TORNU-457948 format. One record per atom (N, C-alpha, C): residue number from 0; residue in three letters; chain; atom name; y, z, x. Coordinates in Angstrom, 3 decimals. Layout:
# residues N
num:residu:chaine:atome:v:w:u
NUM:ALA:A:CA:Y:Z:X
...
//
This chain:
# residues 199
num:residu:chaine:atome:v:w:u
0:MET:A:N:12.050:10.132:12.265
0:MET:A:CA:11.607:9.419:11.071
0:MET:A:C:10.962:10.406:10.093
1:ILE:A:N:11.345:10.317:8.823
1:ILE:A:CA:10.846:11.237:7.802
1:ILE:A:C:9.323:11.230:7.719
2:TRP:A:N:8.714:10.045:7.879
2:TRP:A:CA:7.261:9.954:7.717
2:TRP:A:C:6.516:10.643:8.852
3:ASP:A:N:7.079:10.651:10.058
3:ASP:A:CA:6.471:11.423:11.141
3:ASP:A:C:6.521:12.912:10.816
4:ARG:A:N:7.626:13.349:10.228
4:ARG:A:CA:7.788:14.775:9.931
4:ARG:A:C:6.850:15.260:8.825
5:VAL:A:N:6.562:14.408:7.859
5:VAL:A:CA:5.735:14.848:6.729
5:VAL:A:C:4.265:14.432:6.865
6:SER:A:N:3.911:13.729:7.932
6:SER:A:CA:2.565:13.147:8.041
6:SER:A:C:1.443:14.180:7.953
7:GLY:A:N:1.666:15.359:8.540
7:GLY:A:CA:0.621:16.380:8.531
7:GLY:A:C:0.362:16.994:7.173
8:LEU:A:N:1.351:16.930:6.281
8:LEU:A:CA:1.218:17.533:4.947
8:LEU:A:C:1.065:16.500:3.832
9:TYR:A:N:1.157:15.224:4.183
9:TYR:A:CA:1.210:14.174:3.167
9:TYR:A:C:-0.036:14.173:2.276
10:ASP:A:N:-1.219:14.196:2.868
10:ASP:A:CA:-2.452:14.167:2.068
10:ASP:A:C:-2.564:15.395:1.175
11:PHE:A:N:-2.206:16.561:1.712
11:PHE:A:CA:-2.263:17.791:0.919
11:PHE:A:C:-1.371:17.660:-0.317
12:PHE:A:N:-0.146:17.193:-0.114
12:PHE:A:CA:0.797:17.030:-1.220
12:PHE:A:C:0.274:16.022:-2.243
13:GLU:A:N:-0.196:14.873:-1.762
13:GLU:A:CA:-0.700:13.832:-2.679
13:GLU:A:C:-1.885:14.344:-3.492
14:ASN:A:N:-2.816:15.011:-2.831
14:ASN:A:CA:-4.013:15.486:-3.532
14:ASN:A:C:-3.691:16.575:-4.548
15:LYS:A:N:-2.737:17.431:-4.223
15:LYS:A:CA:-2.353:18.487:-5.160
15:LYS:A:C:-1.567:17.928:-6.345
16:ALA:A:N:-0.645:17.021:-6.067
16:ALA:A:CA:0.274:16.557:-7.102
16:ALA:A:C:-0.273:15.396:-7.925
17:ASN:A:N:-1.064:14.538:-7.302
17:ASN:A:CA:-1.471:13.294:-7.974
17:ASN:A:C:-2.868:12.867:-7.516
18:GLY:A:N:-3.743:13.844:-7.369
18:GLY:A:CA:-5.046:13.625:-6.738
18:GLY:A:C:-5.919:12.578:-7.396
19:LYS:A:N:-5.910:12.513:-8.718
19:LYS:A:CA:-6.755:11.550:-9.427
19:LYS:A:C:-6.396:10.117:-9.026
20:VAL:A:N:-5.109:9.828:-8.981
20:VAL:A:CA:-4.648:8.489:-8.608
20:VAL:A:C:-4.883:8.242:-7.126
21:TYR:A:N:-4.545:9.218:-6.314
21:TYR:A:CA:-4.643:9.066:-4.853
21:TYR:A:C:-6.083:8.786:-4.412
22:SER:A:N:-7.033:9.490:-5.013
22:SER:A:CA:-8.436:9.291:-4.618
22:SER:A:C:-9.006:7.985:-5.162
23:ALA:A:N:-8.475:7.514:-6.290
23:ALA:A:CA:-8.981:6.272:-6.884
23:ALA:A:C:-8.428:5.024:-6.198
24:LEU:A:N:-7.296:5.173:-5.519
24:LEU:A:CA:-6.577:4.023:-4.980
24:LEU:A:C:-7.402:3.207:-3.987
25:GLY:A:N:-8.026:3.879:-3.037
25:GLY:A:CA:-8.845:3.174:-2.053
25:GLY:A:C:-10.031:2.482:-2.688
26:LYS:A:N:-10.680:3.166:-3.611
26:LYS:A:CA:-11.870:2.602:-4.267
26:LYS:A:C:-11.525:1.356:-5.071
27:ARG:A:N:-10.439:1.430:-5.837
27:ARG:A:CA:-10.067:0.280:-6.671
27:ARG:A:C:-9.623:-0.913:-5.818
28:THR:A:N:-8.899:-0.628:-4.734
28:THR:A:CA:-8.465:-1.700:-3.832
28:THR:A:C:-9.661:-2.355:-3.160
29:ALA:A:N:-10.622:-1.544:-2.755
29:ALA:A:CA:-11.803:-2.051:-2.051
29:ALA:A:C:-12.660:-2.971:-2.912
30:GLU:A:N:-12.488:-2.902:-4.220
30:GLU:A:CA:-13.252:-3.799:-5.107
30:GLU:A:C:-12.914:-5.269:-4.844
31:TYR:A:N:-11.767:-5.537:-4.243
31:TYR:A:CA:-11.345:-6.915:-3.968
31:TYR:A:C:-11.744:-7.394:-2.568
32:ILE:A:N:-12.409:-6.546:-1.815
32:ILE:A:CA:-12.709:-6.843:-0.419
32:ILE:A:C:-14.166:-7.265:-0.263
33:GLY:A:N:-14.374:-8.358:0.485
33:GLY:A:CA:-15.730:-8.837:0.766
33:GLY:A:C:-16.174:-8.457:2.162
34:GLU:A:N:-17.480:-8.491:2.392
34:GLU:A:CA:-18.028:-8.022:3.670
34:GLU:A:C:-17.646:-8.917:4.853
35:ASN:A:N:-17.276:-10.160:4.601
35:ASN:A:CA:-16.867:-11.064:5.683
35:ASN:A:C:-15.358:-11.182:5.841
36:ASP:A:N:-14.611:-10.391:5.077
36:ASP:A:CA:-13.150:-10.490:5.099
36:ASP:A:C:-12.534:-9.886:6.359
37:THR:A:N:-11.496:-10.552:6.830
37:THR:A:CA:-10.576:-9.975:7.810
37:THR:A:C:-9.340:-9.542:7.029
38:VAL:A:N:-8.998:-8.269:7.123
38:VAL:A:CA:-7.989:-7.658:6.252
38:VAL:A:C:-6.830:-7.111:7.086
39:LEU:A:N:-5.629:-7.290:6.569
39:LEU:A:CA:-4.441:-6.639:7.120
39:LEU:A:C:-3.968:-5.614:6.105
40:GLU:A:N:-3.802:-4.383:6.555
40:GLU:A:CA:-3.185:-3.363:5.699
40:GLU:A:C:-1.838:-2.990:6.287
41:CYS:A:N:-0.788:-3.252:5.536
41:CYS:A:CA:0.578:-2.925:5.955
41:CYS:A:C:0.955:-1.543:5.428
42:ALA:A:N:1.736:-0.808:6.215
42:ALA:A:CA:2.158:0.540:5.821
42:ALA:A:C:0.950:1.380:5.428
43:CYS:A:N:0.009:1.486:6.359
43:CYS:A:CA:-1.280:2.133:6.064
43:CYS:A:C:-1.149:3.620:5.816
44:GLY:A:N:-0.039:4.222:6.244
44:GLY:A:CA:0.150:5.651:6.001
44:GLY:A:C:-0.953:6.480:6.618
45:THR:A:N:-1.438:7.465:5.883
45:THR:A:CA:-2.472:8.367:6.402
45:THR:A:C:-3.882:7.837:6.191
46:GLY:A:N:-3.999:6.609:5.709
46:GLY:A:CA:-5.318:5.984:5.615
46:GLY:A:C:-6.056:6.195:4.315
47:ALA:A:N:-5.345:6.493:3.240
47:ALA:A:CA:-5.998:6.706:1.938
47:ALA:A:C:-6.769:5.466:1.497
48:ILE:A:N:-6.224:4.293:1.812
48:ILE:A:CA:-6.901:3.035:1.488
48:ILE:A:C:-7.728:2.560:2.680
49:THR:A:N:-7.217:2.761:3.872
49:THR:A:CA:-7.781:2.229:5.106
49:THR:A:C:-9.270:2.516:5.266
50:ALA:A:N:-9.642:3.776:5.193
50:ALA:A:CA:-11.022:4.171:5.483
50:ALA:A:C:-12.004:3.550:4.495
51:THR:A:N:-11.614:3.463:3.228
51:THR:A:CA:-12.509:2.895:2.209
51:THR:A:C:-12.660:1.392:2.402
52:VAL:A:N:-11.558:0.698:2.642
52:VAL:A:CA:-11.605:-0.753:2.842
52:VAL:A:C:-12.374:-1.104:4.112
53:ALA:A:N:-12.176:-0.318:5.171
53:ALA:A:CA:-12.843:-0.594:6.452
53:ALA:A:C:-14.362:-0.572:6.314
54:ARG:A:N:-14.860:0.228:5.409
54:ARG:A:CA:-16.312:0.314:5.220
54:ARG:A:C:-16.881:-0.908:4.495
55:LYS:A:N:-16.002:-1.749:3.953
55:LYS:A:CA:-16.459:-2.933:3.221
55:LYS:A:C:-16.240:-4.244:3.962
56:CYS:A:N:-15.242:-4.305:4.848
56:CYS:A:CA:-14.850:-5.589:5.431
56:CYS:A:C:-15.406:-5.781:6.850
57:ARG:A:N:-15.244:-6.995:7.355
57:ARG:A:CA:-15.683:-7.306:8.722
57:ARG:A:C:-14.716:-6.717:9.746
58:LYS:A:N:-13.399:-6.892:9.491
58:LYS:A:CA:-12.378:-6.411:10.424
58:LYS:A:C:-11.139:-6.006:9.646
59:LEU:A:N:-10.511:-4.914:10.071
59:LEU:A:CA:-9.284:-4.431:9.432
59:LEU:A:C:-8.244:-4.144:10.504
60:VAL:A:N:-7.086:-4.750:10.344
60:VAL:A:CA:-5.927:-4.425:11.180
60:VAL:A:C:-4.992:-3.595:10.305
61:ALA:A:N:-4.738:-2.353:10.708
61:ALA:A:CA:-3.897:-1.440:9.929
61:ALA:A:C:-2.606:-1.190:10.696
62:VAL:A:N:-1.465:-1.409:10.041
62:VAL:A:CA:-0.174:-1.256:10.709
62:VAL:A:C:0.722:-0.296:9.935
63:ASP:A:N:1.620:0.341:10.677
63:ASP:A:CA:2.609:1.232:10.082
63:ASP:A:C:3.731:1.404:11.097
64:LEU:A:N:4.898:1.836:10.632
64:LEU:A:CA:6.000:2.130:11.545
64:LEU:A:C:5.967:3.570:12.043
65:SER:A:N:5.214:4.434:11.361
65:SER:A:CA:5.173:5.853:11.700
65:SER:A:C:3.946:6.182:12.549
66:SER:A:N:4.182:6.641:13.766
66:SER:A:CA:3.077:7.052:14.642
66:SER:A:C:2.335:8.254:14.060
67:GLY:A:N:3.089:9.162:13.423
67:GLY:A:CA:2.470:10.343:12.832
67:GLY:A:C:1.504:9.994:11.716
68:MET:A:N:1.913:9.079:10.846
68:MET:A:CA:1.036:8.664:9.753
68:MET:A:C:-0.207:7.951:10.295
69:MET:A:N:-0.007:7.079:11.293
69:MET:A:CA:-1.158:6.359:11.857
69:MET:A:C:-2.142:7.309:12.535
70:LYS:A:N:-1.635:8.363:13.114
70:LYS:A:CA:-2.527:9.352:13.742
70:LYS:A:C:-3.464:9.964:12.701
71:GLN:A:N:-2.926:10.249:11.510
71:GLN:A:CA:-3.753:10.777:10.418
71:GLN:A:C:-4.785:9.735:9.967
72:ALA:A:N:-4.353:8.478:9.870
72:ALA:A:CA:-5.262:7.402:9.456
72:ALA:A:C:-6.368:7.183:10.480
73:GLU:A:N:-6.018:7.235:11.745
73:GLU:A:CA:-7.019:7.069:12.805
73:GLU:A:C:-8.097:8.144:12.723
74:ALA:A:N:-7.687:9.369:12.394
74:ALA:A:CA:-8.658:10.463:12.256
74:ALA:A:C:-9.625:10.187:11.107
75:LYS:A:N:-9.116:9.632:10.003
75:LYS:A:CA:-9.981:9.304:8.868
75:LYS:A:C:-10.978:8.197:9.215
76:CYS:A:N:-10.576:7.328:10.141
76:CYS:A:CA:-11.408:6.160:10.482
76:CYS:A:C:-12.239:6.370:11.739
77:ARG:A:N:-12.297:7.584:12.227
77:ARG:A:CA:-13.097:7.872:13.417
77:ARG:A:C:-14.548:7.448:13.164
78:GLY:A:N:-15.098:6.690:14.086
78:GLY:A:CA:-16.477:6.207:13.940
78:GLY:A:C:-16.577:4.826:13.334
79:LEU:A:N:-15.460:4.293:12.849
79:LEU:A:CA:-15.446:2.932:12.311
79:LEU:A:C:-14.899:2.006:13.400
80:ASP:A:N:-15.761:1.150:13.946
80:ASP:A:CA:-15.348:0.348:15.095
80:ASP:A:C:-14.740:-0.999:14.722
81:ASN:A:N:-14.536:-1.233:13.432
81:ASN:A:CA:-13.942:-2.503:12.994
81:ASN:A:C:-12.458:-2.378:12.630
82:VAL:A:N:-11.825:-1.240:12.977
82:VAL:A:CA:-10.428:-0.998:12.625
82:VAL:A:C:-9.568:-0.997:13.880
83:ILE:A:N:-8.456:-1.729:13.816
83:ILE:A:CA:-7.458:-1.741:14.887
83:ILE:A:C:-6.143:-1.237:14.293
84:PHE:A:N:-5.497:-0.286:14.972
84:PHE:A:CA:-4.209:0.237:14.520
84:PHE:A:C:-3.096:-0.303:15.415
85:ARG:A:N:-1.998:-0.735:14.783
85:ARG:A:CA:-0.842:-1.247:15.513
85:ARG:A:C:0.441:-0.801:14.821
86:LYS:A:N:1.492:-0.644:15.602
86:LYS:A:CA:2.805:-0.338:15.036
86:LYS:A:C:3.460:-1.655:14.639
87:ALA:A:N:3.909:-1.773:13.402
87:ALA:A:CA:4.528:-3.019:12.944
87:ALA:A:C:5.367:-2.777:11.700
88:ASP:A:N:6.357:-3.643:11.530
88:ASP:A:CA:7.264:-3.645:10.386
88:ASP:A:C:6.732:-4.626:9.354
89:ILE:A:N:6.545:-4.181:8.142
89:ILE:A:CA:5.996:-5.005:7.071
89:ILE:A:C:6.839:-6.252:6.786
90:THR:A:N:8.127:-6.192:7.094
90:THR:A:CA:8.993:-7.348:6.820
90:THR:A:C:9.051:-8.325:7.995
91:LYS:A:N:8.454:-7.946:9.143
91:LYS:A:CA:8.456:-8.820:10.334
91:LYS:A:C:7.133:-8.656:11.065
92:LEU:A:N:6.075:-9.163:10.473
92:LEU:A:CA:4.740:-9.027:11.056
92:LEU:A:C:4.591:-9.980:12.235
93:ASN:A:N:4.105:-9.452:13.327
93:ASN:A:CA:4.001:-10.237:14.547
93:ASN:A:C:2.630:-10.914:14.626
94:CYS:A:N:2.411:-11.885:13.726
94:CYS:A:CA:1.165:-12.650:13.778
94:CYS:A:C:1.390:-14.003:13.113
95:GLY:A:N:0.479:-14.914:13.367
95:GLY:A:CA:0.614:-16.275:12.866
95:GLY:A:C:0.365:-16.393:11.371
96:ASP:A:N:0.613:-17.571:10.855
96:ASP:A:CA:0.415:-17.855:9.437
96:ASP:A:C:-1.076:-17.861:9.090
97:GLU:A:N:-1.368:-17.428:7.873
97:GLU:A:CA:-2.698:-17.559:7.262
97:GLU:A:C:-3.823:-17.026:8.145
98:LYS:A:N:-3.667:-15.803:8.616
98:LYS:A:CA:-4.652:-15.174:9.498
98:LYS:A:C:-5.653:-14.288:8.759
99:PHE:A:N:-5.297:-13.835:7.550
99:PHE:A:CA:-6.097:-12.800:6.894
99:PHE:A:C:-6.598:-13.254:5.523
100:ASP:A:N:-7.821:-12.816:5.202
100:ASP:A:CA:-8.393:-13.113:3.881
100:ASP:A:C:-7.733:-12.274:2.800
101:LYS:A:N:-7.423:-11.035:3.139
101:LYS:A:CA:-6.774:-10.119:2.195
101:LYS:A:C:-5.673:-9.371:2.934
102:VAL:A:N:-4.581:-9.119:2.235
102:VAL:A:CA:-3.473:-8.340:2.780
102:VAL:A:C:-3.134:-7.255:1.765
103:ILE:A:N:-3.009:-6.029:2.242
103:ILE:A:CA:-2.798:-4.866:1.377
103:ILE:A:C:-1.531:-4.139:1.809
104:ALA:A:N:-0.791:-3.632:0.850
104:ALA:A:CA:0.346:-2.744:1.147
104:ALA:A:C:0.439:-1.710:0.038
105:GLY:A:N:-0.015:-0.505:0.301
105:GLY:A:CA:-0.069:0.520:-0.729
105:GLY:A:C:1.122:1.457:-0.716
106:ASN:A:N:1.768:1.584:-1.859
106:ASN:A:CA:2.819:2.577:-2.100
106:ASN:A:C:3.948:2.524:-1.073
107:VAL:A:N:4.448:1.311:-0.867
107:VAL:A:CA:5.572:1.153:0.060
107:VAL:A:C:6.687:0.280:-0.514
108:ILE:A:N:6.354:-0.639:-1.414
108:ILE:A:CA:7.332:-1.607:-1.916
108:ILE:A:C:8.564:-0.914:-2.509
109:HIS:A:N:8.354:0.184:-3.209
109:HIS:A:CA:9.476:0.881:-3.847
109:HIS:A:C:10.403:1.573:-2.843
110:LEU:A:N:9.966:1.672:-1.580
110:LEU:A:CA:10.763:2.324:-0.548
110:LEU:A:C:11.623:1.350:0.254
111:LEU:A:N:11.383:0.053:0.095
111:LEU:A:CA:11.995:-0.954:0.961
111:LEU:A:C:13.314:-1.477:0.409
112:ASP:A:N:14.270:-1.689:1.313
112:ASP:A:CA:15.543:-2.295:0.912
112:ASP:A:C:15.373:-3.758:0.537
113:ASP:A:N:14.443:-4.443:1.198
113:ASP:A:CA:14.194:-5.853:0.899
113:ASP:A:C:12.707:-6.056:0.606
114:ALA:A:N:12.307:-5.621:-0.578
114:ALA:A:CA:10.903:-5.713:-0.968
114:ALA:A:C:10.435:-7.160:-1.066
115:GLU:A:N:11.327:-8.050:-1.482
115:GLU:A:CA:10.968:-9.469:-1.597
115:GLU:A:C:10.581:-10.042:-0.235
116:ALA:A:N:11.311:-9.645:0.811
116:ALA:A:CA:10.992:-10.124:2.161
116:ALA:A:C:9.607:-9.658:2.589
117:ALA:A:N:9.249:-8.436:2.229
117:ALA:A:CA:7.921:-7.916:2.569
117:ALA:A:C:6.830:-8.705:1.862
118:VAL:A:N:7.030:-9.003:0.586
118:VAL:A:CA:6.029:-9.774:-0.157
118:VAL:A:C:5.884:-11.178:0.434
119:ARG:A:N:7.012:-11.804:0.750
119:ARG:A:CA:6.953:-13.144:1.360
119:ARG:A:C:6.216:-13.117:2.698
120:GLU:A:N:6.435:-12.067:3.475
120:GLU:A:CA:5.785:-11.957:4.782
120:GLU:A:C:4.274:-11.746:4.620
121:MET:A:N:3.883:-10.935:3.657
121:MET:A:CA:2.455:-10.732:3.399
121:MET:A:C:1.792:-12.027:2.938
122:LEU:A:N:2.483:-12.773:2.098
122:LEU:A:CA:1.943:-14.057:1.650
122:LEU:A:C:1.841:-15.045:2.812
123:ARG:A:N:2.782:-14.984:3.727
123:ARG:A:CA:2.760:-15.895:4.885
123:ARG:A:C:1.487:-15.713:5.715
124:VAL:A:N:1.085:-14.464:5.934
124:VAL:A:CA:-0.058:-14.206:6.817
124:VAL:A:C:-1.399:-14.241:6.086
125:CYS:A:N:-1.359:-14.398:4.771
125:CYS:A:CA:-2.585:-14.480:3.959
125:CYS:A:C:-3.065:-15.930:3.874
126:LYS:A:N:-4.367:-16.112:3.983
126:LYS:A:CA:-4.940:-17.452:3.871
126:LYS:A:C:-4.796:-17.992:2.454
127:LYS:A:N:-4.749:-19.291:2.314
127:LYS:A:CA:-4.781:-19.915:0.985
127:LYS:A:C:-6.087:-19.524:0.295
128:GLY:A:N:-5.974:-19.153:-0.957
128:GLY:A:CA:-7.138:-18.669:-1.692
128:GLY:A:C:-7.391:-17.195:-1.507
129:GLY:A:N:-6.679:-16.565:-0.567
129:GLY:A:CA:-6.816:-15.136:-0.344
129:GLY:A:C:-5.986:-14.330:-1.321
130:LYS:A:N:-6.016:-13.025:-1.165
130:LYS:A:CA:-5.304:-12.148:-2.098
130:LYS:A:C:-4.411:-11.166:-1.352
131:VAL:A:N:-3.235:-10.922:-1.946
131:VAL:A:CA:-2.316:-9.894:-1.486
131:VAL:A:C:-2.327:-8.794:-2.550
132:ILE:A:N:-2.692:-7.601:-2.138
132:ILE:A:CA:-2.920:-6.490:-3.068
132:ILE:A:C:-1.860:-5.419:-2.811
133:ILE:A:N:-1.049:-5.134:-3.845
133:ILE:A:CA:0.117:-4.260:-3.648
133:ILE:A:C:0.141:-3.155:-4.712
134:PRO:A:N:-0.494:-2.015:-4.428
134:PRO:A:CA:-0.385:-0.862:-5.323
134:PRO:A:C:0.953:-0.148:-5.109
135:THR:A:N:1.590:0.259:-6.191
135:THR:A:CA:2.886:0.946:-6.096
135:THR:A:C:3.007:1.986:-7.202
136:TYR:A:N:3.458:3.182:-6.812
136:TYR:A:CA:3.707:4.205:-7.815
136:TYR:A:C:4.803:3.745:-8.765
137:VAL:A:N:4.591:4.008:-10.032
137:VAL:A:CA:5.596:3.675:-11.040
137:VAL:A:C:5.959:4.941:-11.808
138:ASN:A:N:7.170:4.988:-12.283
138:ASN:A:CA:7.646:6.158:-13.009
138:ASN:A:C:7.076:6.187:-14.414
139:SER:A:N:6.783:7.373:-14.846
139:SER:A:CA:6.426:7.580:-16.246
139:SER:A:C:7.396:8.613:-16.808
140:THR:A:N:7.291:8.880:-18.069
140:THR:A:CA:8.207:9.842:-18.693
140:THR:A:C:7.696:11.275:-18.589
141:SER:A:N:6.552:11.477:-17.926
141:SER:A:CA:5.982:12.825:-17.874
141:SER:A:C:6.849:13.766:-17.038
142:ARG:A:N:6.786:15.025:-17.378
142:ARG:A:CA:7.537:16.055:-16.654
142:ARG:A:C:7.083:16.114:-15.195
143:VAL:A:N:5.775:15.960:-14.962
143:VAL:A:CA:5.236:16.010:-13.598
143:VAL:A:C:5.764:14.838:-12.771
144:SER:A:N:5.806:13.650:-13.370
144:SER:A:CA:6.310:12.474:-12.661
144:SER:A:C:7.764:12.677:-12.248
145:ARG:A:N:8.575:13.225:-13.155
145:ARG:A:CA:9.985:13.477:-12.832
145:ARG:A:C:10.111:14.523:-11.723
146:ALA:A:N:9.241:15.539:-11.771
146:ALA:A:CA:9.270:16.585:-10.738
146:ALA:A:C:8.872:16.018:-9.373
147:LEU:A:N:7.872:15.139:-9.360
147:LEU:A:CA:7.444:14.516:-8.099
147:LEU:A:C:8.564:13.678:-7.492
148:SER:A:N:9.246:12.902:-8.324
148:SER:A:CA:10.374:12.088:-7.844
148:SER:A:C:11.472:12.982:-7.277
149:GLY:A:N:11.740:14.085:-7.964
149:GLY:A:CA:12.757:15.022:-7.496
149:GLY:A:C:12.389:15.654:-6.168
150:PHE:A:N:11.124:16.025:-6.010
150:PHE:A:CA:10.668:16.626:-4.752
150:PHE:A:C:10.792:15.638:-3.602
151:CYS:A:N:10.429:14.377:-3.847
151:CYS:A:CA:10.547:13.344:-2.803
151:CYS:A:C:11.995:13.225:-2.329
152:SER:A:N:12.916:13.225:-3.263
152:SER:A:CA:14.341:13.154:-2.905
152:SER:A:C:14.754:14.368:-2.089
153:LEU:A:N:14.243:15.537:-2.450
153:LEU:A:CA:14.594:16.785:-1.774
153:LEU:A:C:14.189:16.771:-0.308
154:ILE:A:N:13.030:16.195:0.006
154:ILE:A:CA:12.563:16.191:1.403
154:ILE:A:C:13.075:14.982:2.187
155:GLY:A:N:13.860:14.133:1.524
155:GLY:A:CA:14.483:13.025:2.241
155:GLY:A:C:13.838:11.676:2.064
156:VAL:A:N:12.866:11.565:1.143
156:VAL:A:CA:12.243:10.267:0.859
156:VAL:A:C:13.109:9.559:-0.172
157:ARG:A:N:13.638:8.408:0.215
157:ARG:A:CA:14.548:7.672:-0.662
157:ARG:A:C:13.838:6.472:-1.267
158:PHE:A:N:13.855:6.380:-2.579
158:PHE:A:CA:13.296:5.219:-3.270
158:PHE:A:C:14.395:4.172:-3.405
159:SER:A:N:14.152:2.967:-2.897
159:SER:A:CA:15.118:1.884:-3.083
159:SER:A:C:15.079:1.372:-4.520
160:ARG:A:N:13.880:1.444:-5.128
160:ARG:A:CA:13.714:1.046:-6.532
160:ARG:A:C:12.784:2.041:-7.198
161:GLU:A:N:13.023:2.284:-8.460
161:GLU:A:CA:12.108:3.113:-9.235
161:GLU:A:C:11.531:2.228:-10.319
162:PHE:A:N:10.366:1.682:-10.035
162:PHE:A:CA:9.726:0.744:-10.953
162:PHE:A:C:9.118:1.458:-12.157
163:THR:A:N:9.157:0.779:-13.290
163:THR:A:CA:8.261:1.065:-14.406
163:THR:A:C:7.185:-0.009:-14.347
164:ILE:A:N:6.177:0.114:-15.156
164:ILE:A:CA:5.136:-0.927:-15.168
164:ILE:A:C:5.754:-2.268:-15.547
165:GLU:A:N:6.648:-2.255:-16.527
165:GLU:A:CA:7.271:-3.500:-16.988
165:GLU:A:C:8.152:-4.125:-15.908
166:SER:A:N:8.967:-3.296:-15.234
166:SER:A:CA:9.860:-3.859:-14.211
166:SER:A:C:9.082:-4.285:-12.971
167:TYR:A:N:7.931:-3.658:-12.737
167:TYR:A:CA:7.084:-4.078:-11.609
167:TYR:A:C:6.527:-5.479:-11.866
168:LYS:A:N:6.060:-5.716:-13.061
168:LYS:A:CA:5.589:-7.059:-13.415
168:LYS:A:C:6.726:-8.078:-13.325
169:ALA:A:N:7.909:-7.684:-13.768
169:ALA:A:CA:9.066:-8.587:-13.727
169:ALA:A:C:9.464:-8.912:-12.292
170:PHE:A:N:9.306:-7.952:-11.386
170:PHE:A:CA:9.625:-8.167:-9.977
170:PHE:A:C:8.869:-9.374:-9.424
171:PHE:A:N:7.578:-9.450:-9.685
171:PHE:A:CA:6.765:-10.566:-9.194
171:PHE:A:C:7.055:-11.850:-9.978
172:GLY:A:N:7.295:-11.694:-11.265
172:GLY:A:CA:7.655:-12.860:-12.073
172:GLY:A:C:8.937:-13.503:-11.596
173:ASN:A:N:9.916:-12.685:-11.234
173:ASN:A:CA:11.195:-13.198:-10.741
173:ASN:A:C:11.060:-13.894:-9.393
174:MET:A:N:9.997:-13.576:-8.653
174:MET:A:CA:9.725:-14.260:-7.389
174:MET:A:C:8.935:-15.551:-7.602
175:GLY:A:N:8.590:-15.833:-8.862
175:GLY:A:CA:7.826:-17.040:-9.162
175:GLY:A:C:6.350:-16.926:-8.860
176:LEU:A:N:5.846:-15.696:-8.736
176:LEU:A:CA:4.439:-15.482:-8.385
176:LEU:A:C:3.616:-15.348:-9.667
177:GLU:A:N:3.283:-16.507:-10.217
177:GLU:A:CA:2.594:-16.527:-11.508
177:GLU:A:C:1.108:-16.196:-11.393
178:ASN:A:N:0.531:-16.391:-10.215
178:ASN:A:CA:-0.897:-16.091:-10.026
178:ASN:A:C:-1.091:-14.627:-9.639
179:THR:A:N:-0.540:-13.747:-10.461
179:THR:A:CA:-0.606:-12.306:-10.196
179:THR:A:C:-1.232:-11.598:-11.379
180:GLU:A:N:-2.244:-10.792:-11.083
180:GLU:A:CA:-2.843:-9.950:-12.122
180:GLU:A:C:-2.465:-8.498:-11.833
181:PHE:A:N:-2.513:-7.671:-12.856
181:PHE:A:CA:-2.098:-6.272:-12.722
181:PHE:A:C:-3.124:-5.355:-13.375
182:PHE:A:N:-3.275:-4.188:-12.791
182:PHE:A:CA:-3.967:-3.102:-13.493
182:PHE:A:C:-3.284:-1.798:-13.109
183:VAL:A:N:-3.537:-0.759:-13.866
183:VAL:A:CA:-2.866:0.523:-13.670
183:VAL:A:C:-3.901:1.614:-13.470
184:ILE:A:N:-3.674:2.444:-12.460
184:ILE:A:CA:-4.462:3.664:-12.272
184:ILE:A:C:-3.623:4.793:-12.856
185:ASN:A:N:-4.095:5.382:-13.925
185:ASN:A:CA:-3.302:6.384:-14.638
185:ASN:A:C:-3.477:7.781:-14.051
186:GLY:A:N:-2.401:8.545:-14.090
186:GLY:A:CA:-2.397:9.917:-13.600
186:GLY:A:C:-1.000:10.484:-13.781
187:HIS:A:N:-0.703:11.608:-13.114
187:HIS:A:CA:0.627:12.223:-13.236
187:HIS:A:C:1.716:11.221:-12.869
188:MET:A:N:1.533:10.531:-11.745
188:MET:A:CA:2.424:9.436:-11.372
188:MET:A:C:1.535:8.197:-11.276
189:PRO:A:N:1.558:7.334:-12.288
189:PRO:A:CA:0.639:6.183:-12.309
189:PRO:A:C:0.904:5.230:-11.157
190:CYS:A:N:-0.112:4.458:-10.833
190:CYS:A:CA:0.016:3.447:-9.793
190:CYS:A:C:-0.292:2.087:-10.419
191:ALA:A:N:0.675:1.184:-10.363
191:ALA:A:CA:0.459:-0.192:-10.835
191:ALA:A:C:0.029:-1.027:-9.631
192:VAL:A:N:-1.021:-1.801:-9.802
192:VAL:A:CA:-1.563:-2.602:-8.702
192:VAL:A:C:-1.354:-4.076:-9.045
193:ALA:A:N:-0.626:-4.771:-8.184
193:ALA:A:CA:-0.435:-6.226:-8.314
193:ALA:A:C:-1.411:-6.910:-7.366
194:VAL:A:N:-2.124:-7.907:-7.879
194:VAL:A:CA:-3.065:-8.667:-7.063
194:VAL:A:C:-2.649:-10.136:-7.146
195:ILE:A:N:-2.064:-10.638:-6.068
195:ILE:A:CA:-1.568:-12.006:-6.007
195:ILE:A:C:-2.620:-12.892:-5.356
196:THR:A:N:-2.975:-13.975:-6.009
196:THR:A:CA:-3.844:-14.980:-5.389
196:THR:A:C:-2.957:-16.057:-4.786
197:LYS:A:N:-3.084:-16.256:-3.473
197:LYS:A:CA:-2.250:-17.254:-2.784
197:LYS:A:C:-2.790:-18.657:-3.048
198:THR:A:N:-1.916:-19.545:-3.518
198:THR:A:CA:-2.328:-20.913:-3.806
198:THR:A:C:-1.773:-21.876:-2.755
//
């Protein structure tokens, strides 16, 4: 798996290429988390969001398909006893309906062949009145953004979709998810964050 192969260098690459956005991502996501929340983080990767959210919530279940990425995330969360790591597929979560107050999936939607299925699955496990928070890198016209996309392709990371901010908003609109707010973390490769309130 490509993510196991790049897991040891992933944080270094992100911090060098897009550090402003990468470091802000956990902080901005954590603004939506309450101290009594039980949170599911899908595709937790190396834990850029995980460690920050875990310090705010009651319990965090972090899942990923890559053992290598989870190993990096576990190291970031050492000493935090409210985090559980499990191997799981974002499109087929092995848990009951409406189990979590908040569900997070950072920078993965653009990589999935069936992104709609992942969003539906996250909504399924989120409680009514809860929030599904989905940050995703979006393309900009900057030279650095184009270079980053090219480098990802070179090492074998395939984007199923290359969202712009406008097409990212349209993606959720086309799913009928009208209770969605958006904000953008600007940088070399901006990150658009969708926050869906489950009704």
